[in-house]
MIRO-701678 format. One line per 4 residues: number of its first residue (from 1); for each residue z, y, x of N, C-alpha, C. Coordinates in nm, 3 decimals. Example, Ala and Ser with C-alpha at 12.3 -4.5 7.8 and 13.67 -1.06 7.14 Angstrom:
// MIRO-701678
1 = 0.780,-0.569,1.319,0.780,-0.450,1.230,0.780,-0.330,1.320 ~ 0.708,-0.225,1.285,0.714,-0.106,1.367,0.787,0.003,1.290
This chain:
// MIRO-701678
1 = -4.361,-6.544,3.978,-4.331,-6.405,3.989,-4.310,-6.341,3.854 ~ -4.372,-6.400,3.759,-4.354,-6.346,3.625,-4.211,-6.363,3.582 ~ -4.144,-6.455,3.637,-4.007,-6.480,3.598,-3.917,-6.363,3.638 ~ -3.946,-6.298,3.745,-3.860,-6.189,3.791,-3.911,-6.053,3.743
5 = -4.012,-6.048,3.665,-4.057,-5.924,3.604,-4.173,-5.858,3.674 ~ -4.238,-5.921,3.770,-4.352,-5.861,3.838,-4.477,-5.918,3.774 ~ -4.568,-5.832,3.728,-4.689,-5.885,3.664,-4.780,-5.951,3.768 ~ -4.857,-6.048,3.725,-4.949,-6.116,3.821,-5.061,-6.023,3.862
9 = -5.112,-6.042,3.977,-5.223,-5.962,4.028,-5.347,-5.993,3.945 ~ -5.431,-5.892,3.922,-5.551,-5.918,3.842,-5.644,-6.016,3.916 ~ -5.708,-6.096,3.838,-5.798,-6.195,3.897,-5.926,-6.126,3.939 ~ -5.973,-6.163,4.054,-6.096,-6.105,4.104,-6.212,-6.197,4.063
13 = -6.324,-6.136,4.032,-6.438,-6.213,3.985,-6.531,-6.250,4.100 ~ -6.513,-6.193,4.196,-6.600,-6.223,4.310,-6.597,-6.108,4.405 ~ -6.662,-6.132,4.513,-6.656,-6.032,4.617,-6.737,-5.909,4.579 ~ -6.848,-5.928,4.517,-6.932,-5.813,4.487,-6.921,-5.767,4.342
17 = -6.850,-5.836,4.272,-6.829,-5.793,4.133,-6.708,-5.701,4.130 ~ -6.729,-5.587,4.083,-6.616,-5.493,4.080,-6.559,-5.484,3.940 ~ -6.439,-5.447,3.941,-6.373,-5.428,3.813,-6.413,-5.292,3.758 ~ -6.414,-5.281,3.629,-6.443,-5.153,3.569,-6.323,-5.062,3.592
21 = -6.348,-4.943,3.637,-6.233,-4.853,3.655,-6.172,-4.819,3.518 ~ -6.044,-4.816,3.516,-5.974,-4.785,3.391,-5.991,-4.637,3.361 ~ -6.038,-4.608,3.246,-6.053,-4.468,3.206,-5.947,-4.439,3.099 ~ -5.879,-4.329,3.118,-5.776,-4.296,3.020,-5.840,-4.263,2.886
25 = -5.767,-4.295,2.785,-5.813,-4.265,2.650,-5.789,-4.118,2.623 ~ -5.888,-4.036,2.620,-5.877,-3.892,2.606,-5.829,-3.853,2.466 ~ -5.858,-3.928,2.369,-5.815,-3.896,2.231,-5.664,-3.905,2.218 ~ -5.606,-4.011,2.271,-5.461,-4.025,2.259,-5.391,-3.925,2.351
29 = -5.453,-3.895,2.466,-5.397,-3.795,2.558,-5.395,-3.658,2.490 ~ -5.502,-3.623,2.422,-5.512,-3.496,2.351,-5.411,-3.492,2.237 ~ -5.396,-3.604,2.168,-5.297,-3.612,2.059,-5.155,-3.593,2.114 ~ -5.130,-3.656,2.228,-4.996,-3.644,2.288,-4.968,-3.499,2.329
33 = -5.068,-3.432,2.388,-5.051,-3.293,2.428,-5.028,-3.206,2.305 ~ -5.102,-3.228,2.200,-5.085,-3.152,2.075,-4.946,-3.174,2.015 ~ -4.902,-3.300,2.018,-4.770,-3.334,1.965,-4.661,-3.266,2.048 ~ -4.673,-3.270,2.179,-4.575,-3.204,2.266,-4.576,-3.052,2.246
37 = -4.696,-2.997,2.230,-4.708,-2.853,2.207,-4.639,-2.815,2.076 ~ -4.661,-2.895,1.973,-4.599,-2.869,1.844,-4.447,-2.879,1.853 ~ -4.398,-2.980,1.922,-4.254,-2.997,1.940,-4.193,-2.881,2.018 ~ -4.266,-2.835,2.119,-4.219,-2.723,2.200,-4.208,-2.596,2.114
41 = -4.310,-2.573,2.028,-4.304,-2.457,1.939,-4.185,-2.466,1.843 ~ -4.158,-2.585,1.790,-4.044,-2.604,1.698,-3.914,-2.576,1.772 ~ -3.904,-2.627,1.895,-3.783,-2.602,1.975,-3.766,-2.454,2.007 ~ -3.877,-2.388,2.040,-3.870,-2.245,2.069,-3.827,-2.165,1.946
45 = -3.881,-2.203,1.828,-3.842,-2.135,1.705,-3.693,-2.158,1.676 ~ -3.648,-2.282,1.696,-3.505,-2.312,1.675,-3.419,-2.231,1.770 ~ -3.463,-2.223,1.894,-3.388,-2.146,1.994,-3.385,-1.999,1.956 ~ -3.500,-1.945,1.910,-3.506,-1.805,1.867,-3.415,-1.782,1.748
49 = -3.416,-1.875,1.652,-3.328,-1.862,1.535,-3.181,-1.867,1.576 ~ -3.149,-1.955,1.668,-3.011,-1.964,1.716,-2.970,-1.835,1.786 ~ -3.062,-1.776,1.862,-3.033,-1.648,1.928,-3.004,-1.539,1.825 ~ -3.086,-1.535,1.719,-3.065,-1.436,1.613,-2.929,-1.455,1.547
53 = -2.897,-1.579,1.514,-2.768,-1.610,1.451,-2.655,-1.569,1.545 ~ -2.669,-1.599,1.672,-2.567,-1.563,1.770,-2.552,-1.411,1.780 ~ -2.663,-1.339,1.780,-2.657,-1.193,1.785,-2.588,-1.136,1.662 ~ -2.622,-1.189,1.544,-2.560,-1.143,1.420,-2.410,-1.174,1.423
57 = -2.375,-1.292,1.470,-2.234,-1.332,1.480,-2.159,-1.240,1.576 ~ -2.218,-1.214,1.690,-2.154,-1.125,1.789,-2.138,-0.985,1.731 ~ -2.240,-0.935,1.662,-2.231,-0.802,1.602,-2.122,-0.798,1.497 ~ -2.115,-0.902,1.413,-2.010,-0.909,1.312,-1.872,-0.913,1.376
61 = -1.859,-0.989,1.483,-1.732,-0.997,1.553,-1.693,-0.860,1.610 ~ -1.787,-0.790,1.668,-1.759,-0.657,1.723,-1.717,-0.560,1.612 ~ -1.790,-0.566,1.499,-1.756,-0.478,1.386,-1.615,-0.510,1.333 ~ -1.585,-0.638,1.316,-1.453,-0.678,1.268,-1.345,-0.637,1.368
65 = -1.375,-0.651,1.496,-1.279,-0.613,1.600,-1.249,-0.463,1.592 ~ -1.354,-0.382,1.574,-1.334,-0.236,1.560,-1.251,-0.206,1.435 ~ -1.282,-0.275,1.326,-1.210,-0.254,1.202,-1.063,-0.292,1.218 ~ -1.037,-0.408,1.279,-0.899,-0.453,1.298,-0.824,-0.359,1.392
69 = -0.890,-0.310,1.494,-0.826,-0.217,1.586,-0.787,-0.089,1.513 ~ -0.876,-0.039,1.429,-0.845,0.081,1.350,-0.728,0.054,1.256 ~ -0.730,-0.060,1.189,-0.621,-0.093,1.097,-0.489,-0.108,1.171 ~ -0.492,-0.168,1.288,-0.369,-0.186,1.367,-0.314,-0.051,1.408
73 = -0.401,0.040,1.450,-0.355,0.175,1.487,-0.294,0.245,1.367 ~ -0.357,0.232,1.250,-0.305,0.295,1.129,-0.168,0.236,1.093 ~ -0.157,0.106,1.100,-0.030,0.040,1.067,0.077,0.082,1.167 ~ 0.042,0.088,1.295,0.139,0.130,1.397,0.185,0.273,1.370
77 = 0.094,0.359,1.331,0.129,0.497,1.299,0.222,0.501,1.177 ~ 0.190,0.423,1.074,0.274,0.417,0.955,0.414,0.367,0.989 ~ 0.422,0.266,1.073,0.552,0.213,1.114,0.631,0.318,1.189 ~ 0.564,0.391,1.276,0.631,0.498,1.350,0.685,0.604,1.255
81 = 0.604,0.643,1.156,0.650,0.741,1.057,0.770,0.689,0.978 ~ 0.765,0.561,0.941,0.876,0.502,0.866,1.003,0.499,0.950 ~ 0.991,0.470,1.079,1.108,0.470,1.167,1.171,0.609,1.173 ~ 1.086,0.712,1.182,1.138,0.849,1.183,1.210,0.881,1.054
85 = 1.151,0.843,0.941,1.213,0.868,0.811,1.346,0.794,0.799 ~ 1.351,0.671,0.846,1.475,0.592,0.841,1.582,0.658,0.927 ~ 1.544,0.707,1.044,1.641,0.776,1.129,1.692,0.903,1.062 ~ 1.603,0.979,0.996,1.646,1.098,0.923,1.744,1.062,0.812
89 = 1.715,0.956,0.740,1.803,0.911,0.631,1.939,0.869,0.688 ~ 1.939,0.800,0.801,2.065,0.759,0.864,2.148,0.881,0.901 ~ 2.083,0.982,0.959,2.155,1.104,0.998,2.215,1.172,0.876 ~ 2.140,1.179,0.766,2.191,1.242,0.645,2.308,1.163,0.586
93 = 2.299,1.031,0.591,2.408,0.948,0.540,2.533,0.968,0.625 ~ 2.517,0.979,0.755,2.632,1.003,0.844,2.695,1.137,0.812 ~ 2.614,1.242,0.790,2.667,1.373,0.753,2.742,1.366,0.619 ~ 2.686,1.293,0.523,2.749,1.278,0.392,2.883,1.208,0.405
97 = 2.889,1.105,0.486,3.014,1.032,0.507,3.119,1.123,0.570 ~ 3.077,1.204,0.668,3.171,1.298,0.732,3.224,1.397,0.629 ~ 3.137,1.449,0.543,3.181,1.544,0.440,3.277,1.477,0.342 ~ 3.247,1.353,0.305,3.336,1.282,0.212,3.471,1.255,0.276
101 = 3.473,1.226,0.406,3.599,1.202,0.475,3.682,1.330,0.483 ~ 3.613,1.444,0.493,3.683,1.572,0.502,3.733,1.621,0.366 ~ 3.679,1.572,0.258,3.719,1.619,0.125,3.851,1.554,0.083 ~ 3.915,1.613,-0.019,4.045,1.564,-0.066,4.028,1.430,-0.138
105 = 4.127,1.346,-0.118,4.123,1.216,-0.185,4.187,1.227,-0.323 ~ 4.168,1.128,-0.404,4.217,1.128,-0.542,4.369,1.146,-0.546 ~ 4.439,1.077,-0.457,4.584,1.086,-0.455,4.630,1.228,-0.423 ~ 4.562,1.292,-0.328,4.597,1.428,-0.290,4.576,1.524,-0.407
109 = 4.467,1.504,-0.481,4.438,1.589,-0.597,4.546,1.569,-0.704 ~ 4.593,1.447,-0.724,4.697,1.419,-0.824,4.829,1.486,-0.785 ~ 4.860,1.484,-0.655,4.981,1.551,-0.610,4.972,1.700,-0.638 ~ 4.859,1.761,-0.609,4.840,1.903,-0.637,4.851,1.932,-0.787
113 = 4.795,1.844,-0.868,4.801,1.861,-1.013,4.946,1.859,-1.062 ~ 5.027,1.769,-1.007,5.168,1.762,-1.047,5.241,1.892,-1.011 ~ 5.215,1.944,-0.889,5.280,2.068,-0.848,5.236,2.185,-0.935 ~ 5.109,2.190,-0.967,5.058,2.300,-1.051,5.121,2.292,-1.190
117 = 5.129,2.172,-1.245,5.192,2.156,-1.377,5.341,2.192,-1.370 ~ 5.406,2.159,-1.259,5.548,2.189,-1.244,5.570,2.340,-1.234 ~ 5.490,2.408,-1.157,5.508,2.551,-1.137,5.456,2.632,-1.256 ~ 5.356,2.584,-1.323,5.294,2.650,-1.437,5.258,2.795,-1.403
121 = 5.157,2.813,-1.318,5.122,2.947,-1.271,5.069,3.039,-1.381 ~ 5.041,2.984,-1.497,4.994,3.068,-1.606,5.106,3.164,-1.649 ~ 5.229,3.124,-1.632,5.342,3.207,-1.672,5.383,3.303,-1.562 ~ 5.317,3.303,-1.448,5.350,3.397,-1.340,5.315,3.538,-1.383
125 = 5.386,3.634,-1.326,5.366,3.775,-1.360,5.305,3.844,-1.240 ~ 5.213,3.936,-1.265,5.153,4.013,-1.155,5.246,4.127,-1.116 ~ 5.223,4.189,-1.004,5.305,4.300,-0.954,5.298,4.418,-1.051 ~ 5.181,4.444,-1.102,5.164,4.555,-1.197,5.246,4.529,-1.324
129 = 5.245,4.404,-1.370,5.320,4.371,-1.490,5.471,4.391,-1.465 ~ 5.517,4.350,-1.344,5.659,4.367,-1.312,5.696,4.516,-1.308 ~ 5.611,4.594,-1.245,5.636,4.738,-1.238,5.638,4.798,-1.378 ~ 5.549,4.755,-1.463,5.545,4.805,-1.601,5.673,4.767,-1.673
133 = 5.720,4.645,-1.656,5.842,4.600,-1.723,5.962,4.681,-1.672 ~ 5.967,4.704,-1.540,6.078,4.781,-1.482,6.075,4.924,-1.538 ~ 5.960,4.985,-1.548,5.949,5.121,-1.602,5.998,5.124,-1.746 ~ 5.956,5.027,-1.822,5.996,5.022,-1.963,6.148,5.007,-1.974
137 = 6.205,4.926,-1.889,6.350,4.906,-1.894,6.424,5.033,-1.850 ~ 6.368,5.099,-1.751,6.432,5.225,-1.707,6.422,5.329,-1.816 ~ 6.314,5.337,-1.884,6.298,5.434,-1.992,6.392,5.401,-2.107 ~ 6.412,5.274,-2.134,6.507,5.235,-2.238,6.649,5.278,-2.199
141 = 6.679,5.260,-2.075,6.813,5.296,-2.025,6.831,5.448,-2.031 ~ 6.732,5.522,-2.001,6.739,5.668,-2.007,6.753,5.713,-2.151 ~ 6.687,5.647,-2.234,6.689,5.683,-2.375,6.823,5.645,-2.439 ~ 6.901,5.572,-2.385,7.028,5.535,-2.444,7.127,5.632,-2.406
């Protein structure tokens, strides 16, 4: 039976001879309980420390989340303001282009310059000057 892993039955000493009852070793049992108690305390402390670390991590994550949310709102607001400014600039550029299209071109100004030089308006006479010249001529004629 020993071959298959079953221990042999204890030998009996006789019919009236009894075996001593096995008494557990109380010293090793007490040591084992103390060892288990100590291990349990270490595990509880580790668990408590892990809880604290987890709480700190969660708090940090919440704080960072609030901070990022605030920054995202600020950035979104800035982007919105920039879009408005860009649209205003586009409108002003369109108005400027329309004004430039309505203004005279270089060629047109050169044509006007040629006509002005040809006519030479500096030599033009005003109506008052003509009347004065006519009066002077009439007076000369009367005086002759």
